[in-house]
OpenMM code with the backbone's topology and positions (N, CA, C; nanometers):
from openmm import Vec3, app, unit

residues = "MET MET ALA LEU GLU GLN HIS ILE GLN ALA LYS GLY TRP THR GLN SER GLU ALA ALA ARG VAL LEU LYS VAL THR GLN PRO ARG VAL SER ASP LEU MET ARG GLY LYS ILE ASP LEU SER GLY LEU ASP THR LEU VAL ASN MET LEU THR ALA ALA GLY MET ARG VAL GLU MET ASN ILE ALA GLU ALA ALA".split()
positions = [
    Vec3(-0.3828, -3.7263, 3.5261),
    Vec3(-0.4556, -3.6280, 3.6030),
    Vec3(-0.6015, -3.6247, 3.5583),
    Vec3(-0.6226, -3.6276, 3.4290),
    Vec3(-0.7595, -3.6258, 3.3765),
    Vec3(-0.8333, -3.7536, 3.4137),
    Vec3(-0.7629, -3.8666, 3.4132),
    Vec3(-0.8264, -3.9929, 3.4502),
    Vec3(-0.8713, -3.9901, 3.5959),
    Vec3(-0.7903, -3.9310, 3.6816),
    Vec3(-0.8261, -3.9225, 3.8233),
    Vec3(-0.9455, -3.8289, 3.8422),
    Vec3(-0.9468, -3.7185, 3.7721),
    Vec3(-1.0599, -3.6259, 3.7791),
    Vec3(-1.1880, -3.6960, 3.7334),
    Vec3(-1.1810, -3.7696, 3.6241),
    Vec3(-1.2973, -3.8426, 3.5733),
    Vec3(-1.3430, -3.9496, 3.6716),
    Vec3(-1.2475, -4.0152, 3.7370),
    Vec3(-1.2787, -4.1187, 3.8354),
    Vec3(-1.3548, -4.0577, 3.9533),
    Vec3(-1.3089, -3.9436, 4.0010),
    Vec3(-1.3735, -3.8745, 4.1130),
    Vec3(-1.5165, -3.8368, 4.0750),
    Vec3(-1.5345, -3.7848, 3.9554),
    Vec3(-1.6677, -3.7458, 3.9098),
    Vec3(-1.7577, -3.8676, 3.8935),
    Vec3(-1.7042, -3.9764, 3.8385),
    Vec3(-1.7838, -4.0975, 3.8189),
    Vec3(-1.8294, -4.1570, 3.9519),
    Vec3(-1.7446, -4.1469, 4.0533),
    Vec3(-1.7798, -4.1975, 4.1855),
    Vec3(-1.8781, -4.1043, 4.2573),
    Vec3(-1.8897, -3.9822, 4.2085),
    Vec3(-1.9787, -3.8860, 4.2709),
    Vec3(-1.9268, -3.8326, 4.4041),
    Vec3(-1.7950, -3.8387, 4.4207),
    Vec3(-1.7347, -3.7924, 4.5455),
    Vec3(-1.7336, -3.6402, 4.5519),
    Vec3(-1.7551, -3.5889, 4.6719),
    Vec3(-1.7285, -3.4476, 4.6951),
    Vec3(-1.5771, -3.4320, 4.7044),
    Vec3(-1.5297, -3.3094, 4.7030),
    Vec3(-1.3859, -3.2882, 4.7171),
    Vec3(-1.3372, -3.3386, 4.8524),
    Vec3(-1.4180, -3.3224, 4.9553),
    Vec3(-1.3801, -3.3704, 5.0888),
    Vec3(-1.3720, -3.5224, 5.0923),
    Vec3(-1.4691, -3.5897, 5.0296),
    Vec3(-1.4663, -3.7358, 5.0236),
    Vec3(-1.3455, -3.7845, 4.9448),
    Vec3(-1.3192, -3.7200, 4.8315),
    Vec3(-1.2046, -3.7576, 4.7492),
    Vec3(-1.0751, -3.7376, 4.8271),
    Vec3(-1.0652, -3.6293, 4.8999),
    Vec3(-0.9442, -3.6026, 4.9785),
    Vec3(-0.9211, -3.7118, 5.0816),
    Vec3(-1.0278, -3.7562, 5.1460),
    Vec3(-1.0147, -3.8621, 5.2472),
    Vec3(-0.9669, -3.9919, 5.1820),
    Vec3(-1.0285, -4.0293, 5.0695),
    Vec3(-0.9913, -4.1529, 4.9995),
    Vec3(-0.8487, -4.1455, 4.9455),
    Vec3(-0.8129, -4.0302, 4.8897),
    Vec3(-0.6825, -4.0145, 4.8257),
    Vec3(-0.5707, -3.9804, 4.9240),
    Vec3(-0.6097, -3.9562, 5.0493),
    Vec3(-0.5125, -3.9240, 5.1553),
    Vec3(-0.4355, -3.7960, 5.1252),
    Vec3(-0.5110, -3.6949, 5.0793),
    Vec3(-0.4562, -3.5620, 5.0557),
    Vec3(-0.5538, -3.4606, 5.1153),
    Vec3(-0.5195, -3.3347, 5.1080),
    Vec3(-0.6084, -3.2306, 5.1589),
    Vec3(-0.7137, -3.1943, 5.0543),
    Vec3(-0.8229, -3.1353, 5.1003),
    Vec3(-0.9273, -3.0905, 5.0090),
    Vec3(-0.8750, -2.9845, 4.9120),
    Vec3(-0.7907, -2.8893, 4.9575),
    Vec3(-0.7362, -2.7938, 4.8599),
    Vec3(-0.6544, -2.8612, 4.7491),
    Vec3(-0.5875, -2.9710, 4.7814),
    Vec3(-0.5119, -3.0454, 4.6790),
    Vec3(-0.6073, -3.1039, 4.5755),
    Vec3(-0.7211, -3.1564, 4.6215),
    Vec3(-0.8213, -3.2093, 4.5283),
    Vec3(-0.8782, -3.0958, 4.4439),
    Vec3(-0.9017, -2.9818, 4.5050),
    Vec3(-0.9520, -2.8654, 4.4316),
    Vec3(-0.8547, -2.8259, 4.3204),
    Vec3(-0.7264, -2.8246, 4.3510),
    Vec3(-0.6250, -2.7937, 4.2491),
    Vec3(-0.6316, -2.8944, 4.1352),
    Vec3(-0.6456, -3.0221, 4.1699),
    Vec3(-0.6549, -3.1284, 4.0703),
    Vec3(-0.7756, -3.1047, 3.9794),
    Vec3(-0.8904, -3.0756, 4.0394),
    Vec3(-1.0130, -3.0597, 3.9635),
    Vec3(-1.0100, -2.9345, 3.8749),
    Vec3(-0.9294, -2.8364, 3.9112),
    Vec3(-0.9162, -2.7151, 3.8307),
    Vec3(-0.8028, -2.7248, 3.7298),
    Vec3(-0.7377, -2.8424, 3.7228),
    Vec3(-0.6351, -2.8639, 3.6213),
    Vec3(-0.5014, -2.8009, 3.6500),
    Vec3(-0.4760, -2.7693, 3.7743),
    Vec3(-0.3482, -2.7069, 3.8100),
    Vec3(-0.2401, -2.8153, 3.8192),
    Vec3(-0.1999, -2.8628, 3.7037),
    Vec3(-0.1060, -2.9743, 3.6934),
    Vec3(0.0311, -2.9393, 3.7501),
    Vec3(0.0680, -2.8137, 3.7436),
    Vec3(0.2002, -2.7729, 3.7902),
    Vec3(0.2152, -2.7826, 3.9415),
    Vec3(0.1037, -2.7997, 4.0137),
    Vec3(0.1098, -2.8067, 4.1600),
    Vec3(0.1249, -2.9485, 4.2126),
    Vec3(0.1180, -3.0487, 4.1242),
    Vec3(0.1294, -3.1883, 4.1669),
    Vec3(0.2449, -3.2555, 4.0957),
    Vec3(0.3322, -3.3176, 4.1717),
    Vec3(0.4408, -3.3946, 4.1138),
    Vec3(0.3904, -3.5301, 4.0674),
    Vec3(0.4683, -3.5949, 3.9853),
    Vec3(0.4315, -3.7260, 3.9329),
    Vec3(0.4087, -3.8258, 4.0460),
    Vec3(0.4942, -3.8242, 4.1470),
    Vec3(0.4794, -3.9192, 4.2570),
    Vec3(0.3494, -3.8963, 4.3333),
    Vec3(0.3093, -3.7703, 4.3494),
    Vec3(0.1832, -3.7395, 4.4179),
    Vec3(0.0648, -3.7925, 4.3375),
    Vec3(0.0667, -3.7720, 4.2064),
    Vec3(-0.0411, -3.8204, 4.1212),
    Vec3(-0.0491, -3.9726, 4.1229),
    Vec3(0.0650, -4.0395, 4.1168),
    Vec3(0.0672, -4.1859, 4.1210),
    Vec3(0.0113, -4.2351, 4.2536),
    Vec3(0.0496, -4.1715, 4.3631),
    Vec3(-0.0022, -4.2110, 4.4940),
    Vec3(-0.1532, -4.1922, 4.5022),
    Vec3(-0.2047, -4.0823, 4.4479),
    Vec3(-0.3489, -4.0583, 4.4504),
    Vec3(-0.4226, -4.1600, 4.3630),
    Vec3(-0.3687, -4.1895, 4.2463),
    Vec3(-0.4306, -4.2890, 4.1586),
    Vec3(-0.4359, -4.4259, 4.2257),
    Vec3(-0.3283, -4.4632, 4.2901),
    Vec3(-0.3231, -4.5910, 4.3597),
    Vec3(-0.4247, -4.5947, 4.4736),
    Vec3(-0.4328, -4.4869, 4.5505),
    Vec3(-0.5285, -4.4796, 4.6606),
    Vec3(-0.6721, -4.4879, 4.6097),
    Vec3(-0.6956, -4.4402, 4.4873),
    Vec3(-0.8291, -4.4446, 4.4273),
    Vec3(-0.8607, -4.5823, 4.3706),
    Vec3(-0.7644, -4.6744, 4.3757),
    Vec3(-0.7863, -4.8095, 4.3245),
    Vec3(-0.7583, -4.8231, 4.1763),
    Vec3(-0.6837, -4.7297, 4.1225),
    Vec3(-0.6502, -4.7341, 3.9806),
    Vec3(-0.5087, -4.7878, 3.9626),
    Vec3(-0.4817, -4.8416, 3.8448),
    Vec3(-0.3495, -4.8949, 3.8133),
    Vec3(-0.2780, -4.7988, 3.7207),
    Vec3(-0.1509, -4.7779, 3.7454),
    Vec3(-0.0709, -4.6858, 3.6649),
    Vec3(0.0254, -4.7677, 3.5795),
    Vec3(0.0282, -4.7385, 3.4515),
    Vec3(0.1215, -4.8032, 3.3599),
    Vec3(0.2019, -4.6931, 3.2909),
    Vec3(0.3279, -4.7210, 3.2706),
    Vec3(0.4137, -4.6240, 3.2033),
    Vec3(0.4938, -4.6958, 3.0957),
    Vec3(0.4967, -4.6363, 2.9799),
    Vec3(0.5768, -4.6900, 2.8698),
    Vec3(0.6857, -4.5922, 2.8353),
    Vec3(0.8048, -4.6435, 2.8163),
    Vec3(0.9179, -4.5591, 2.7797),
    Vec3(0.9718, -4.6103, 2.6468),
    Vec3(0.9876, -4.5175, 2.5535),
    Vec3(1.0369, -4.5551, 2.4207),
    Vec3(1.1400, -4.4555, 2.3762),
    Vec3(1.2244, -4.5001, 2.2865),
    Vec3(1.3268, -4.4132, 2.2314),
    Vec3(1.2607, -4.3100, 2.1402),
    Vec3(1.3084, -4.1885, 2.1464),
    Vec3(1.2520, -4.0823, 2.0626),
    Vec3(1.2816, -4.1106, 1.9152),
    Vec3(1.1908, -4.0689, 1.8321),
    Vec3(1.2071, -4.0923, 1.6867),
    Vec3(1.3085, -3.9991, 1.6266),
] * unit.nanometer
topology = app.Topology()
chain = topology.addChain("A")
for resn in residues:
    res = topology.addResidue(resn, chain)
    for name in ("N", "CA", "C"):
        topology.addAtom(name, app.Element.getBySymbol(name[0]), res)
């Protein structure tokens, strides 16, 4: 979530521009930018990251 927020800021996108690129609504981008992590599911975040041209990697390891 933080990486996507940083990406949006680095691109200089407005929330409306980011919403168009990420294929979500502007209020969804606003929630993202305000850190409301509980409002976005993992699949939504992955879809937005992919739409932004970012690659998602996940590592799974056994707990210590």
